[in-house]
Backbone as ProteinMPNN parsed JSONL, in Angstrom:
{"seq_chain_A": "MKIIILHGWTKKLGQWQSFIANLKEKGISSDLLKIPGLTSSLKKAWTLTDYVNWLKNIIDKEKVKVILLGHSNGGRIALSFANLYPEKVEKLILIDSAGIYHNELLHRIKIFVFKAIAKIGKQITSSRILENMLYKLAREGDYRKSDPIMKQTMINLLNSDKDLNISRVLIPTLIIWGQEDKITPLSDGKLIHELIKNSKLEIIEDASHSPQFTHPTEVANAIINNLAI", "coords_chain_A": {"N_chain_A": [[39.783, -155.074, -111.482], [40.835, -154.855, -114.827], [42.208, -153.126, -117.61], [43.148, -153.726, -120.904], [45.369, -152.084, -122.948], [45.751, -150.791, -126.188], [47.996, -148.956, -127.834], [48.36, -146.126, -130.11], [49.845, -145.075, -133.257], [52.872, -144.765, -132.463], [56.161, -144.239, -131.076], [56.804, -143.958, -128.501], [55.868, -144.287, -125.054], [55.499, -142.699, -122.877], [53.619, -140.595, -122.642], [51.269, -141.758, -121.875], [51.195, -142.08, -119.158], [49.964, -140.285, -117.279], [47.222, -140.579, -117.778], [46.924, -143.325, -117.236], [47.569, -143.264, -114.536], [45.383, -141.824, -113.583], [43.341, -143.697, -114.007], [44.205, -145.68, -112.253], [43.949, -144.433, -109.77], [41.266, -144.582, -109.495], [40.812, -147.168, -109.023], [41.282, -148.939, -111.118], [43.302, -151.09, -112.836], [45.769, -151.328, -115.454], [47.087, -152.634, -118.524], [49.427, -151.692, -120.595], [50.12, -152.458, -123.709], [52.989, -153.285, -125.72], [53.278, -152.45, -128.997], [54.033, -154.408, -131.781], [56.55, -153.401, -134.038], [56.309, -150.759, -133.464], [56.479, -149.877, -130.563], [57.834, -152.097, -129.934], [60.047, -154.502, -131.471], [60.034, -155.458, -134.985], [60.357, -157.741, -137.603], [59.422, -158.08, -140.152], [56.963, -156.826, -142.486], [53.683, -156.415, -141.216], [50.248, -157.552, -141.326], [46.79, -156.656, -140.663], [45.634, -158.992, -139.733], [47.848, -160.325, -138.675], [48.365, -158.728, -136.433], [46.016, -159.123, -134.969], [46.209, -161.871, -134.397], [48.522, -161.846, -132.849], [47.567, -160.358, -130.655], [45.596, -162.09, -129.728], [47.098, -164.22, -128.73], [48.12, -163.039, -126.456], [45.821, -162.312, -124.971], [44.62, -164.776, -124.596], [46.047, -165.821, -122.497], [45.018, -164.564, -120.315], [42.767, -165.856, -119.404], [40.235, -165.032, -118.752], [37.436, -162.931, -119.76], [38.228, -159.763, -121.224], [38.582, -156.189, -120.765], [38.949, -154.157, -123.423], [40.896, -151.609, -124.719], [41.425, -149.357, -127.317], [43.41, -147.006, -129.002], [43.335, -144.863, -131.764], [45.232, -146.302, -134.278], [45.434, -148.519, -132.676], [42.794, -148.84, -131.986], [41.742, -149.77, -134.37], [42.882, -152.352, -134.46], [41.716, -153.39, -132.144], [38.973, -153.319, -132.818], [38.87, -155.179, -134.923], [39.691, -157.48, -133.573], [37.644, -157.754, -131.649], [35.562, -158.246, -133.328], [36.19, -160.751, -134.411], [36.648, -162.357, -132.159], [34.512, -162.241, -130.07], [33.797, -163.542, -127.744], [35.889, -163.267, -126.049], [36.077, -160.725, -125.142], [34.901, -158.46, -122.818], [34.098, -155.757, -122.654], [34.424, -152.999, -124.914], [36.514, -150.284, -125.583], [36.952, -147.414, -127.389], [39.14, -144.948, -128.503], [39.224, -142.18, -130.403], [39.368, -143.744, -132.799], [40.937, -145.534, -135.501], [39.9, -147.172, -138.56], [37.655, -146.717, -140.103], [36.885, -146.88, -143.453], [37.993, -144.8, -146.011], [37.142, -143.541, -149.077], [37.565, -141.256, -150.361], [38.985, -138.68, -152.492], [41.383, -137.62, -151.36], [42.21, -139.679, -149.668], [42.671, -141.725, -151.527], [44.741, -140.575, -152.936], [46.654, -140.527, -150.922], [47.16, -143.293, -150.454], [48.138, -143.933, -152.988], [50.458, -142.35, -153.078], [51.919, -143.435, -150.913], [52.383, -146.038, -151.869], [53.857, -145.439, -154.128], [56.155, -144.306, -153.026], [57.124, -146.512, -151.618], [57.667, -148.231, -153.737], [59.436, -146.865, -155.461], [61.369, -145.97, -153.766], [64.674, -145.598, -153.109], [65.125, -143.832, -155.2], [63.34, -141.797, -154.743], [64.04, -140.906, -152.177], [66.458, -139.853, -152.75], [65.983, -137.4, -153.698], [65.356, -134.737, -151.927], [63.586, -132.59, -152.091], [61.487, -133.54, -153.735], [60.665, -135.666, -152.158], [59.695, -134.345, -149.855], [57.549, -132.982, -151.004], [55.86, -135.099, -151.736], [55.203, -136.28, -149.267], [53.908, -134.147, -148.082], [51.736, -133.927, -149.774], [50.44, -136.317, -149.195], [49.817, -135.826, -146.595], [50.795, -137.043, -144.228], [52.605, -137.445, -141.595], [53.451, -139.502, -139.897], [53.993, -141.639, -141.58], [56.196, -140.765, -142.979], [58.169, -140.793, -141.018], [58.539, -143.445, -140.538], [60.196, -146.685, -140.75], [61.14, -148.801, -143.586], [59.806, -151.296, -143.218], [57.641, -150.635, -141.54], [56.413, -148.756, -143.102], [55.305, -150.311, -145.163], [53.677, -151.85, -143.551], [51.864, -149.926, -142.636], [50.534, -149.309, -145.029], [49.33, -151.803, -145.468], [47.562, -151.877, -143.275], [45.899, -149.638, -143.684], [44.648, -150.422, -146.047], [43.242, -152.583, -145.094], [40.989, -151.579, -143.899], [38.904, -151.585, -145.676], [37.732, -154.06, -145.465], [36.905, -154.293, -142.882], [34.355, -155.054, -140.964], [32.545, -153.239, -139.162], [29.961, -153.106, -138.178], [29.353, -155.615, -137.303], [30.248, -155.869, -134.754], [29.206, -156.598, -131.597], [29.643, -156.272, -128.966], [29.352, -154.485, -125.855], [30.175, -151.127, -126.22], [32.21, -148.342, -125.646], [32.691, -145.232, -127.001], [35.041, -142.791, -127.326], [35.82, -139.493, -128.163], [37.837, -136.871, -129.481], [36.687, -133.637, -129.946], [37.853, -131.887, -131.775], [39.403, -133.379, -133.481], [41.576, -133.866, -136.153], [42.749, -135.9, -137.486], [41.538, -138.512, -137.278], [38.489, -137.782, -137.936], [35.653, -136.385, -136.101], [33.354, -137.168, -137.365], [33.927, -139.775, -138.123], [33.858, -141.059, -135.648], [31.165, -140.734, -134.994], [30.025, -142.257, -137.012], [31.002, -144.824, -136.413], [29.67, -145.132, -134.0], [27.037, -145.284, -134.95], [27.208, -147.648, -136.409], [27.88, -149.633, -134.545], [25.636, -151.096, -132.641], [25.237, -151.473, -129.888], [26.437, -149.251, -128.388], [28.005, -146.29, -126.994], [28.59, -142.823, -127.345], [31.008, -140.555, -126.336], [31.931, -137.258, -126.338], [34.802, -135.3, -126.203], [35.25, -132.082, -125.453], [37.17, -129.458, -126.992], [39.345, -131.077, -127.415], [41.765, -132.973, -129.31], [43.222, -135.412, -131.378], [44.202, -137.142, -129.438], [42.792, -137.354, -126.751], [43.166, -138.614, -124.317], [45.655, -137.888, -123.511], [45.723, -135.064, -123.387], [43.452, -134.478, -121.935], [43.324, -136.194, -119.585], [41.969, -136.768, -117.136], [39.259, -136.286, -117.724], [38.777, -138.21, -119.713], [39.349, -140.576, -118.314], [37.336, -140.404, -116.364], [35.09, -140.586, -117.995], [35.304, -143.22, -118.789], [35.091, -144.577, -116.323], [32.497, -143.816, -115.543], [31.011, -145.077, -117.422], [31.403, -147.789, -117.451], [29.542, -149.779, -117.218], [28.168, -149.381, -119.494]], "CA_chain_A": [[39.405, -154.824, -112.875], [41.991, -154.44, -115.614], [41.987, -152.768, -119.004], [44.28, -153.93, -121.806], [45.434, -150.89, -123.796], [46.497, -150.819, -127.442], [48.315, -147.569, -128.188], [48.325, -145.788, -131.528], [51.085, -145.094, -134.046], [53.852, -144.002, -131.7], [57.365, -144.956, -130.658], [57.015, -143.667, -127.085], [54.699, -144.566, -124.228], [55.494, -141.834, -121.7], [52.43, -139.748, -122.557], [50.146, -142.511, -121.319], [51.306, -142.279, -117.712], [48.982, -139.496, -116.537], [45.928, -141.236, -117.966], [46.971, -144.586, -116.499], [47.519, -142.905, -113.115], [43.991, -141.469, -113.298], [42.589, -144.943, -113.891], [44.649, -146.38, -111.045], [43.347, -143.747, -108.626], [39.86, -144.978, -109.441], [40.751, -148.6, -108.761], [41.371, -149.736, -112.343], [44.657, -151.331, -113.322], [45.822, -151.417, -116.91], [48.265, -153.24, -119.126], [49.711, -150.986, -121.837], [50.912, -153.378, -124.519], [53.942, -152.755, -126.688], [52.819, -152.878, -130.309], [55.134, -154.783, -132.674], [56.875, -152.445, -135.095], [56.259, -149.397, -132.93], [57.188, -149.855, -129.28], [58.666, -153.303, -129.888], [60.656, -154.727, -132.79], [59.308, -156.237, -135.99], [61.331, -158.103, -138.633], [58.787, -158.038, -141.468], [55.708, -156.08, -142.484], [52.533, -157.161, -140.708], [48.892, -157.211, -141.735], [45.879, -156.584, -139.526], [45.488, -160.365, -139.229], [49.012, -160.605, -137.826], [48.176, -158.037, -135.155], [44.936, -159.795, -134.249], [46.754, -163.13, -133.88], [49.433, -161.465, -131.759], [46.75, -159.977, -129.501], [44.918, -163.291, -129.227], [48.053, -164.973, -127.914], [48.236, -162.353, -125.165], [44.552, -162.366, -124.238], [44.37, -166.172, -124.211], [46.711, -166.074, -121.215], [44.248, -163.937, -119.247], [41.821, -166.885, -118.946], [38.926, -164.413, -118.53], [37.14, -161.858, -120.693], [38.984, -158.552, -120.916], [38.158, -154.89, -121.268], [39.955, -153.838, -124.427], [40.895, -150.204, -125.107], [42.301, -149.067, -128.434], [43.485, -145.623, -129.465], [43.777, -144.663, -133.141], [45.489, -147.59, -134.911], [45.099, -149.543, -131.682], [41.364, -149.061, -132.097], [41.55, -150.633, -135.556], [43.199, -153.712, -134.04], [40.707, -153.792, -131.162], [37.727, -153.574, -133.534], [39.001, -156.436, -135.65], [39.737, -158.563, -132.59], [36.31, -157.898, -131.066], [34.73, -158.812, -134.389], [36.52, -162.162, -134.584], [36.654, -163.1, -130.894], [33.657, -161.538, -129.11], [33.718, -164.285, -126.494], [37.057, -162.953, -125.23], [36.044, -159.301, -124.773], [33.727, -158.065, -122.029], [33.724, -154.421, -123.113], [35.343, -152.383, -125.861], [36.64, -148.829, -125.459], [37.655, -146.862, -128.539], [39.48, -143.527, -128.394], [39.61, -141.624, -131.711], [39.817, -144.964, -133.456], [41.012, -145.769, -136.94], [39.088, -148.312, -138.959], [36.681, -146.318, -141.114], [37.494, -146.807, -144.773], [37.696, -143.576, -146.748], [37.4, -143.673, -150.503], [37.632, -139.921, -150.932], [40.156, -138.413, -153.332], [42.588, -137.451, -150.545], [42.648, -140.992, -149.197], [43.227, -142.448, -152.669], [46.047, -139.958, -153.201], [47.564, -140.968, -149.862], [47.558, -144.663, -150.738], [48.965, -143.901, -154.199], [51.767, -141.794, -152.723], [52.614, -144.423, -150.085], [52.847, -147.136, -152.718], [54.897, -144.904, -155.002], [57.37, -144.166, -152.216], [57.618, -147.858, -151.328], [58.144, -148.842, -154.98], [60.582, -146.148, -156.029], [62.341, -146.043, -152.683], [65.907, -144.807, -153.115], [65.035, -142.757, -156.178], [62.631, -140.676, -154.115], [64.799, -140.374, -151.053], [67.62, -139.128, -153.255], [65.542, -136.038, -153.971], [64.697, -134.262, -150.718], [62.465, -131.722, -152.444], [60.398, -134.396, -154.189], [60.208, -136.429, -151.002], [58.876, -133.46, -149.024], [56.307, -132.707, -151.717], [55.004, -136.275, -151.687], [54.675, -136.436, -147.92], [52.951, -133.063, -147.864], [50.544, -134.294, -150.53], [49.77, -137.389, -148.463], [49.448, -135.315, -145.264], [51.03, -138.132, -143.297], [53.911, -137.354, -140.967], [53.836, -140.786, -139.332], [54.554, -142.475, -142.641], [57.532, -140.249, -143.292], [59.099, -141.136, -139.951], [58.601, -144.893, -140.376], [61.173, -147.428, -141.535], [60.473, -149.489, -144.703], [58.888, -152.345, -142.752], [56.416, -150.034, -141.025], [55.739, -148.107, -144.227], [54.465, -151.329, -145.787], [52.665, -152.221, -142.561], [50.823, -148.907, -142.647], [49.755, -149.535, -146.248], [48.501, -152.986, -145.219], [46.506, -151.557, -142.316], [44.944, -148.746, -144.336], [43.873, -151.215, -147.002], [42.387, -153.531, -144.364], [39.748, -150.926, -143.484], [37.853, -151.936, -146.639], [37.116, -155.332, -145.079], [36.594, -154.292, -141.454], [32.901, -154.944, -140.827], [32.338, -152.719, -137.81], [28.577, -153.344, -137.749], [29.256, -156.951, -136.694], [30.67, -155.802, -133.356], [28.02, -156.601, -130.735], [30.098, -156.076, -127.59], [29.127, -153.135, -125.331], [31.31, -150.317, -126.671], [32.28, -146.913, -125.321], [33.466, -144.505, -128.012], [35.466, -141.486, -126.811], [36.377, -138.789, -129.326], [38.168, -135.455, -129.379], [35.821, -132.864, -130.829], [38.633, -131.181, -132.789], [40.314, -134.316, -134.124], [41.775, -133.664, -137.588], [43.354, -137.111, -138.032], [40.326, -139.316, -137.455], [37.499, -136.754, -137.583], [34.513, -136.754, -135.277], [32.382, -137.864, -138.216], [34.253, -141.201, -138.038], [33.353, -141.528, -134.366], [29.703, -140.814, -135.085], [29.688, -143.389, -137.877], [31.242, -146.039, -135.623], [28.557, -145.192, -133.05], [25.871, -145.759, -135.701], [27.418, -149.022, -136.853], [27.861, -150.537, -133.382], [24.336, -150.825, -132.031], [25.359, -151.436, -128.428], [27.557, -148.338, -128.137], [27.743, -144.938, -126.495], [29.611, -141.879, -127.797], [31.346, -139.449, -125.437], [32.754, -136.287, -127.054], [35.618, -134.468, -125.318], [35.365, -130.75, -126.045], [38.496, -128.823, -127.071], [40.387, -132.099, -127.517], [42.028, -133.388, -130.685], [43.299, -136.839, -131.678], [44.607, -137.945, -128.277], [42.237, -136.724, -125.544], [43.676, -139.257, -123.1], [46.876, -137.181, -123.131], [45.434, -133.655, -123.085], [42.329, -134.423, -120.987], [43.349, -137.545, -118.997], [40.948, -136.939, -116.1], [37.953, -136.377, -118.381], [38.669, -139.499, -120.391], [39.258, -141.601, -117.268], [35.999, -140.304, -115.758], [34.13, -141.109, -118.975], [35.399, -144.676, -118.733], [34.531, -145.014, -115.046], [31.055, -143.575, -115.526], [30.328, -145.854, -118.454], [31.868, -149.16, -117.482], [28.388, -150.65, -117.425], [27.736, -149.093, -120.864]], "C_chain_A": [[40.608, -154.284, -113.642], [41.59, -154.163, -117.054], [43.268, -153.044, -119.781], [44.254, -152.812, -122.844], [46.304, -151.147, -125.028], [46.744, -149.376, -127.871], [48.26, -147.363, -129.693], [49.696, -145.829, -132.168], [52.118, -144.192, -133.381], [55.047, -144.879, -131.369], [57.615, -144.801, -129.155], [55.724, -143.863, -126.31], [54.562, -143.623, -123.029], [54.233, -141.014, -121.533], [51.242, -140.453, -121.929], [50.108, -142.486, -119.794], [50.26, -141.509, -116.902], [47.596, -140.137, -116.609], [45.87, -142.532, -117.166], [46.9, -144.333, -114.998], [46.1, -142.523, -112.706], [43.123, -142.714, -113.155], [42.919, -145.659, -112.58], [44.048, -145.767, -109.795], [41.897, -144.161, -108.418], [39.702, -146.491, -109.331], [40.834, -149.492, -109.983], [42.833, -149.869, -112.764], [44.619, -151.46, -114.841], [47.132, -152.062, -117.348], [48.452, -152.589, -120.492], [50.654, -151.844, -122.673], [51.888, -152.635, -125.421], [53.592, -153.332, -128.052], [54.015, -153.213, -131.208], [55.298, -153.787, -133.826], [56.906, -151.015, -134.619], [57.025, -149.312, -131.618], [57.861, -151.197, -128.986], [59.082, -153.623, -131.323], [59.776, -155.59, -133.69], [60.276, -156.487, -137.152], [60.758, -158.116, -140.037], [57.473, -157.266, -141.353], [54.561, -156.983, -142.038], [51.251, -156.68, -141.366], [48.032, -157.087, -140.479], [45.668, -157.965, -138.915], [46.643, -160.744, -138.321], [48.847, -159.963, -136.454], [47.081, -158.69, -134.324], [45.437, -161.112, -133.651], [47.714, -162.888, -132.721], [48.642, -161.13, -130.492], [46.042, -161.186, -128.898], [45.841, -164.11, -128.338], [48.205, -164.36, -126.531], [46.968, -162.533, -124.339], [44.209, -163.796, -123.821], [44.963, -166.496, -122.849], [45.94, -165.482, -120.038], [43.223, -164.889, -118.639], [40.419, -166.339, -118.666], [38.688, -163.382, -119.63], [37.861, -160.59, -120.268], [38.209, -157.316, -121.351], [39.275, -154.41, -122.179], [39.808, -152.389, -124.867], [41.879, -150.004, -126.25], [42.234, -147.615, -128.835], [44.013, -145.594, -130.892], [44.009, -146.005, -133.835], [45.229, -148.749, -133.954], [43.618, -149.857, -131.681], [41.022, -149.946, -133.28], [41.8, -152.093, -135.182], [42.132, -154.237, -133.086], [39.377, -154.124, -131.833], [37.776, -154.921, -134.261], [38.997, -157.624, -134.695], [38.35, -158.825, -132.018], [35.336, -158.514, -132.066], [34.928, -160.319, -134.499], [36.381, -162.986, -133.311], [35.803, -162.401, -129.829], [33.581, -162.231, -127.754], [34.881, -163.963, -125.554], [37.051, -161.516, -124.707], [34.75, -158.976, -124.025], [33.186, -156.717, -122.487], [34.829, -153.881, -124.012], [35.324, -150.875, -125.654], [37.489, -148.336, -126.619], [37.906, -145.379, -128.329], [40.0, -143.055, -129.754], [40.167, -142.722, -132.62], [39.954, -144.829, -134.962], [40.081, -146.928, -137.263], [38.006, -147.997, -139.971], [37.393, -146.169, -142.453], [37.036, -145.55, -145.496], [38.09, -143.769, -148.21], [37.434, -142.306, -151.187], [38.942, -139.728, -151.701], [41.43, -138.329, -152.504], [43.116, -138.794, -150.08], [43.276, -141.791, -150.34], [44.596, -141.897, -153.04], [47.072, -140.448, -152.18], [48.072, -142.388, -150.137], [48.477, -144.712, -151.957], [50.378, -143.414, -153.871], [52.567, -142.79, -151.898], [53.203, -145.534, -150.948], [53.968, -146.671, -153.644], [56.216, -144.79, -154.256], [57.981, -145.538, -151.956], [58.243, -148.494, -152.566], [59.423, -148.19, -155.483], [61.737, -146.069, -155.041], [63.499, -145.073, -152.807], [65.851, -143.654, -154.109], [64.338, -141.538, -155.598], [63.476, -140.058, -153.016], [66.046, -139.638, -151.509], [67.267, -137.684, -153.586], [64.738, -135.534, -152.784], [63.489, -133.396, -151.038], [61.261, -132.556, -152.872], [59.806, -135.183, -153.026], [59.284, -135.582, -150.136], [57.54, -133.149, -149.675], [55.34, -133.874, -151.614], [54.396, -136.463, -150.299], [53.654, -135.345, -147.597], [51.642, -133.36, -148.569], [49.744, -135.357, -149.782], [49.282, -136.948, -147.091], [49.652, -136.389, -144.196], [52.449, -138.101, -142.749], [54.39, -138.674, -140.411], [54.501, -141.672, -140.373], [55.983, -142.048, -142.947], [58.562, -140.713, -142.273], [59.329, -142.645, -139.83], [59.715, -145.514, -141.214], [60.422, -148.203, -142.627], [59.472, -150.556, -144.27], [57.57, -151.736, -142.291], [55.7, -149.212, -142.086], [54.795, -149.102, -144.902], [53.365, -151.774, -144.843], [51.528, -151.217, -142.55], [49.936, -149.048, -143.886], [48.804, -150.72, -146.046], [47.317, -152.657, -144.319], [45.459, -150.64, -142.928], [44.06, -149.516, -145.316], [42.897, -152.154, -146.299], [41.053, -152.914, -143.953], [38.592, -151.251, -144.426], [37.073, -153.16, -146.186], [36.731, -155.396, -143.61], [35.108, -154.013, -141.263], [32.54, -154.535, -139.403], [30.94, -153.032, -137.297], [28.387, -154.72, -137.121], [29.692, -156.96, -135.236], [29.431, -155.641, -132.473], [28.363, -156.351, -129.271], [29.747, -154.663, -127.119], [30.368, -152.273, -125.567], [31.157, -148.862, -126.257], [33.21, -146.251, -126.323], [33.765, -143.108, -127.471], [36.187, -140.763, -127.935], [36.682, -137.328, -129.011], [37.383, -134.66, -130.403], [36.58, -132.238, -131.994], [39.628, -132.084, -133.51], [40.371, -134.07, -135.63], [42.353, -134.908, -138.264], [42.279, -138.163, -138.303], [39.176, -138.423, -137.003], [36.322, -137.297, -136.788], [33.445, -137.481, -136.087], [32.643, -139.372, -138.231], [33.702, -141.794, -136.743], [31.841, -141.688, -134.382], [29.268, -141.988, -135.948], [29.907, -144.71, -137.148], [30.112, -146.233, -134.623], [27.288, -145.714, -133.73], [25.998, -147.235, -136.057], [27.381, -150.029, -135.71], [26.608, -150.224, -132.572], [24.423, -150.665, -130.52], [26.539, -150.542, -128.039], [27.069, -147.001, -127.606], [28.905, -144.045, -126.918], [29.775, -140.752, -126.795], [32.309, -138.527, -126.181], [33.484, -135.402, -126.051], [35.841, -133.116, -126.003], [36.8, -130.23, -125.979], [39.642, -129.829, -127.111], [40.571, -132.48, -128.983], [42.155, -134.909, -130.747], [43.627, -137.718, -130.472], [44.091, -137.324, -126.986], [42.725, -137.352, -124.249], [44.972, -138.619, -122.625], [46.574, -135.755, -122.671], [44.342, -133.492, -122.047], [42.233, -135.773, -120.256], [42.268, -137.784, -117.947], [39.57, -137.102, -116.714], [37.755, -137.728, -119.042], [38.541, -140.634, -119.372], [37.867, -141.589, -116.622], [34.926, -140.856, -116.706], [34.128, -142.634, -118.941], [34.76, -145.204, -117.442], [33.016, -144.914, -115.048], [30.278, -144.457, -116.493], [30.768, -147.311, -118.496], [30.72, -150.151, -117.672], [27.892, -150.567, -118.856], [26.303, -149.593, -121.067]], "O_chain_A": [[41.307, -153.382, -113.179], [40.757, -154.857, -117.637], [44.352, -152.638, -119.361], [43.254, -152.614, -123.533], [47.425, -151.646, -124.93], [45.808, -148.661, -128.229], [48.128, -148.32, -130.456], [50.598, -146.522, -131.696], [52.223, -143.008, -133.699], [54.956, -146.107, -131.382], [58.518, -145.427, -128.601], [54.631, -143.637, -126.828], [53.613, -143.74, -122.253], [53.809, -140.757, -120.406], [50.297, -139.795, -121.492], [49.089, -142.836, -119.199], [49.726, -142.042, -115.929], [46.889, -140.219, -115.604], [44.876, -142.804, -116.493], [46.255, -145.084, -114.266], [45.66, -142.858, -111.606], [42.265, -142.775, -112.275], [42.034, -146.17, -111.893], [43.677, -146.482, -108.865], [41.372, -144.098, -107.307], [38.612, -147.03, -109.519], [40.496, -150.673, -109.91], [43.511, -148.873, -113.014], [43.56, -151.675, -115.432], [48.136, -152.033, -116.636], [47.724, -152.896, -121.437], [51.844, -151.942, -122.376], [51.638, -151.501, -125.83], [53.606, -154.548, -128.244], [54.912, -152.387, -131.374], [54.335, -153.393, -134.484], [57.465, -150.146, -135.288], [58.11, -148.732, -131.572], [58.398, -151.397, -127.896], [58.528, -153.071, -132.274], [58.909, -156.334, -133.231], [60.934, -155.562, -137.627], [61.507, -158.157, -141.013], [56.943, -157.079, -140.257], [54.476, -158.149, -142.424], [51.173, -155.568, -141.888], [48.486, -157.377, -139.372], [45.536, -158.086, -137.697], [46.442, -161.41, -137.306], [49.152, -160.579, -135.434], [47.208, -158.799, -133.105], [45.114, -161.427, -132.506], [47.719, -163.628, -131.737], [48.998, -161.562, -129.396], [45.911, -161.283, -127.678], [45.414, -164.636, -127.311], [48.396, -165.075, -125.547], [47.03, -162.865, -123.156], [43.568, -163.997, -122.789], [44.443, -167.346, -122.127], [46.18, -165.856, -118.89], [42.854, -164.737, -117.475], [39.509, -167.113, -118.371], [39.615, -163.002, -120.346], [38.081, -160.369, -119.077], [37.307, -157.385, -122.187], [40.419, -154.272, -121.746], [38.745, -151.978, -125.33], [43.031, -150.43, -126.166], [41.152, -147.049, -128.993], [45.022, -146.229, -131.197], [43.064, -146.783, -133.971], [44.846, -149.838, -134.383], [43.216, -150.989, -131.411], [40.117, -150.777, -133.201], [41.018, -152.971, -135.547], [41.695, -155.382, -133.201], [38.723, -155.099, -131.464], [36.823, -155.698, -134.208], [38.375, -158.65, -134.971], [37.925, -159.976, -131.911], [34.401, -159.217, -131.683], [33.967, -161.072, -134.659], [36.039, -164.167, -133.364], [36.328, -162.01, -128.787], [33.331, -161.587, -126.735], [34.855, -164.348, -124.385], [37.918, -161.135, -123.921], [33.651, -159.191, -124.536], [31.982, -156.549, -122.684], [35.997, -154.251, -123.892], [34.26, -150.263, -125.562], [38.618, -148.79, -126.807], [36.98, -144.633, -128.01], [41.07, -143.469, -130.201], [41.283, -142.629, -133.131], [39.195, -144.11, -135.612], [39.544, -147.581, -136.369], [37.489, -148.899, -140.63], [38.372, -145.433, -142.574], [35.84, -145.271, -145.582], [39.228, -144.117, -148.524], [37.346, -142.202, -152.41], [39.878, -140.516, -151.571], [42.452, -138.897, -152.887], [44.324, -139.029, -150.092], [44.293, -142.458, -150.147], [45.499, -142.647, -153.41], [48.214, -140.748, -152.528], [49.273, -142.648, -150.061], [49.471, -145.438, -151.964], [51.365, -143.99, -154.326], [53.759, -142.979, -152.141], [54.359, -145.922, -150.784], [54.911, -147.416, -153.912], [57.271, -145.136, -154.789], [59.195, -145.716, -152.058], [59.236, -149.213, -152.461], [60.369, -148.87, -155.88], [62.909, -146.098, -155.416], [63.328, -143.867, -152.632], [66.465, -142.611, -153.885], [64.686, -140.399, -155.908], [63.611, -138.837, -152.934], [66.633, -138.878, -150.738], [68.153, -136.842, -153.737], [63.561, -135.867, -152.648], [62.477, -133.457, -150.34], [60.142, -132.309, -152.423], [58.59, -135.343, -152.929], [58.216, -136.039, -149.73], [56.517, -133.061, -148.996], [54.139, -133.675, -151.428], [53.21, -136.769, -150.172], [52.658, -135.598, -146.919], [50.566, -133.085, -148.038], [48.515, -135.302, -149.742], [48.436, -137.607, -146.487], [48.777, -136.614, -143.36], [53.374, -138.65, -143.347], [55.587, -138.961, -140.437], [55.466, -142.374, -140.073], [56.864, -142.883, -143.149], [59.705, -140.996, -142.631], [60.219, -143.076, -139.097], [60.128, -144.966, -142.236], [59.193, -148.259, -142.599], [58.415, -150.706, -144.882], [56.5, -152.254, -142.612], [54.494, -148.991, -141.978], [53.638, -148.786, -145.179], [52.246, -152.047, -145.276], [50.36, -151.598, -142.466], [48.716, -148.918, -143.792], [47.628, -150.653, -146.405], [46.198, -153.106, -144.57], [44.262, -150.838, -142.718], [42.855, -149.275, -145.393], [41.845, -152.484, -146.848], [40.091, -153.635, -143.688], [37.43, -151.199, -144.023], [35.886, -153.288, -146.486], [36.279, -156.438, -143.135], [34.661, -152.873, -141.386], [32.266, -155.38, -138.55], [30.755, -153.207, -136.092], [27.369, -154.968, -136.475], [29.519, -157.968, -134.551], [28.699, -154.658, -132.593], [27.47, -156.231, -128.433], [29.835, -153.723, -127.91], [31.473, -152.639, -125.166], [30.122, -148.236, -126.484], [34.364, -146.651, -126.479], [32.848, -142.335, -127.191], [37.06, -141.335, -128.589], [35.893, -136.64, -128.363], [37.411, -134.972, -131.593], [36.023, -132.072, -133.08], [40.597, -131.594, -134.089], [39.341, -134.066, -136.304], [42.436, -134.958, -139.491], [42.136, -138.64, -139.428], [38.914, -138.318, -135.804], [36.035, -138.494, -136.799], [32.716, -138.315, -135.551], [31.706, -140.162, -138.339], [33.149, -142.893, -136.741], [31.304, -142.658, -133.847], [28.264, -142.64, -135.659], [29.084, -145.619, -137.254], [29.646, -147.353, -134.414], [26.549, -146.503, -133.141], [25.02, -147.981, -136.013], [26.906, -151.151, -135.883], [26.538, -149.196, -131.897], [23.751, -149.81, -129.943], [27.511, -151.004, -127.442], [25.902, -146.633, -127.744], [30.064, -144.456, -126.858], [28.809, -140.074, -126.443], [33.379, -138.96, -126.608], [32.866, -134.823, -125.158], [36.541, -133.031, -127.012], [37.541, -130.52, -125.04], [40.792, -129.464, -126.864], [39.658, -132.331, -129.794], [41.297, -135.623, -130.229], [43.352, -138.918, -130.492], [44.885, -136.814, -126.197], [42.706, -136.709, -123.2], [45.356, -138.785, -121.467], [47.12, -135.299, -121.666], [44.301, -132.48, -121.347], [41.19, -136.425, -120.297], [41.71, -138.878, -117.871], [38.793, -137.953, -116.283], [36.681, -138.321, -118.941], [37.726, -141.541, -119.543], [37.292, -142.647, -116.365], [33.977, -141.51, -116.271], [33.075, -143.263, -119.05], [33.985, -146.16, -117.471], [32.33, -145.833, -114.601], [29.056, -144.575, -116.404], [30.524, -147.998, -119.488], [30.913, -151.235, -118.223], [27.291, -151.503, -119.383], [25.747, -149.449, -122.155]]}, "name": "protein", "num_of_chains": 1, "seq": "MKIIILHGWTKKLGQWQSFIANLKEKGISSDLLKIPGLTSSLKKAWTLTDYVNWLKNIIDKEKVKVILLGHSNGGRIALSFANLYPEKVEKLILIDSAGIYHNELLHRIKIFVFKAIAKIGKQITSSRILENMLYKLAREGDYRKSDPIMKQTMINLLNSDKDLNISRVLIPTLIIWGQEDKITPLSDGKLIHELIKNSKLEIIEDASHSPQFTHPTEVANAIINNLAI"}
């Protein structure tokens, strides 16, 4: 049995090793993919459709249905893929997934700030004080650290949440969430659980946005115990 893993918005994969080792001890192999633009190169900004097509090319080579695990932004990609290609996914595992569209004031401010930074570009970066104020307003450290291509990619992905119809996902789904997540709050996990009828929600106490790193054994056990979902 093998799980295909889509990591979140990161440039490094070392933190996954303990969790992957826990799965391996329980007889489950995994394939941690390198996401274009993050842990592999990207020459232009991508949309969610680009990521889904990229993933399809990989999964088509498996010749069998897969267990697909997505963390954070990886969960957004996994949800979209499972929505479009349910015949290729046996089970879906989401860990503190992105994908819920937020139309609250803070989210609108974040999108506005991202677009302003992308549009003004050099004028903003020439003023370190203004730049810091804008990033603080957006509350988004990942965006600040990204290159121009991934800045636009992030805007594309955030905007795609408006069209991500999570309720159409019918695949058996395990949702794992850190109780103290401040990036994708537990309320998002509960909403995804409500929207996906054939789903189960496992909450990891005292964990934040990446419970697979801080509580690798608990998360691995949750997966093992719920593989039948």
